[in-house]
C-alpha positions as CSV (number, residue, x, y, z in Angstrom):
1,E,0.3,-0.5,0.5
2,E,2.7,2.3,1.0
3,E,4.7,1.6,-1.7
4,A,1.8,2.1,-4.2
5,F,0.8,6.3,-2.4
6,L,4.8,6.7,-2.9
7,V,4.4,5.7,-7.4
8,S,0.8,7.3,-7.6
9,L,2.3,10.1,-5.6
10,Y,5.8,11.0,-8.0
11,K,3.9,10.1,-11.4
12,F,1.3,13.1,-9.8
13,M,3.3,15.4,-9.3
14,K,5.5,14.3,-12.7
15,E,2.5,15.0,-14.4
16,R,1.3,18.5,-12.8
17,R,5.7,20.0,-13.5
18,T,6.9,19.8,-9.8
19,P,8.0,17.0,-9.8
20,I,10.1,15.6,-6.1
21,E,13.5,16.3,-6.8
22,R,14.0,15.1,-3.6
23,I,12.6,14.6,-0.5
24,P,11.6,17.2,2.2
25,H,13.1,17.7,5.9
26,L,11.2,18.8,9.0
27,G,13.3,19.4,12.3
28,F,16.5,17.8,10.2
29,K,14.1,14.9,10.2
30,Q,13.5,13.4,6.5
31,I,9.2,13.7,6.1
32,N,8.5,10.5,5.3
33,L,5.3,10.8,2.6
34,W,3.2,8.2,3.7
35,K,3.6,8.4,7.5
36,I,2.6,12.1,7.6
37,Y,-0.4,10.7,5.7
38,K,-1.9,8.7,7.2
39,A,-1.4,10.4,9.9
40,V,-3.7,13.7,7.7
41,E,-6.0,10.7,7.0
42,K,-5.9,8.8,10.2
43,L,-7.5,12.6,11.9
44,G,-9.9,13.3,9.1
45,A,-7.9,14.0,5.6
46,Y,-6.7,18.3,4.8
47,E,-10.4,20.1,5.0
48,L,-11.2,18.7,8.4
49,V,-7.6,18.9,9.8
50,T,-7.0,22.8,8.6
51,G,-10.9,23.7,9.4
52,R,-9.6,22.4,13.6
53,R,-6.0,23.7,12.5
54,L,-5.0,19.8,13.9
55,W,-1.1,20.4,12.3
56,K,0.7,20.6,15.0
57,N,-1.3,16.9,16.3
58,V,0.1,16.1,12.9
59,Y,3.5,16.7,13.1
60,D,3.6,15.7,17.8
61,E,2.3,12.6,15.9
62,R,5.4,12.2,13.4
63,G,7.6,12.9,16.5
64,G,8.0,16.8,15.5
65,S,9.8,18.7,19.0
66,P,7.7,20.2,20.7
67,G,8.8,23.4,21.3
68,S,8.8,24.9,17.4
69,T,6.8,27.4,17.0
70,S,6.4,26.8,13.1
71,A,5.5,23.5,13.5
72,A,1.5,23.4,12.3
73,T,2.6,25.5,9.5
74,C,6.0,23.9,8.8
75,T,3.6,20.5,8.7
76,R,1.2,21.8,7.3
77,R,3.3,23.7,4.1
78,H,5.6,20.1,2.9
79,Y,1.9,18.4,2.7
80,E,0.0,20.4,1.1
81,R,3.3,20.8,-1.8
């Protein structure tokens, strides 16, 4: 399931002419795109996470540094890209 997701994601990004050239980092850690997707899905999907301002929860669930003040915004931006 994870491999199929990543293949689909890379294909989608390439088709819209914004290929993923390198995996983004968040707080010195490489983001696992599958796990962040699943974390957002678990909380109700993008619209719900954004509407309820749950991006910090996504960041925390992924093992982020608790002292980061921009964690929610950075997590959301990486997800949107």
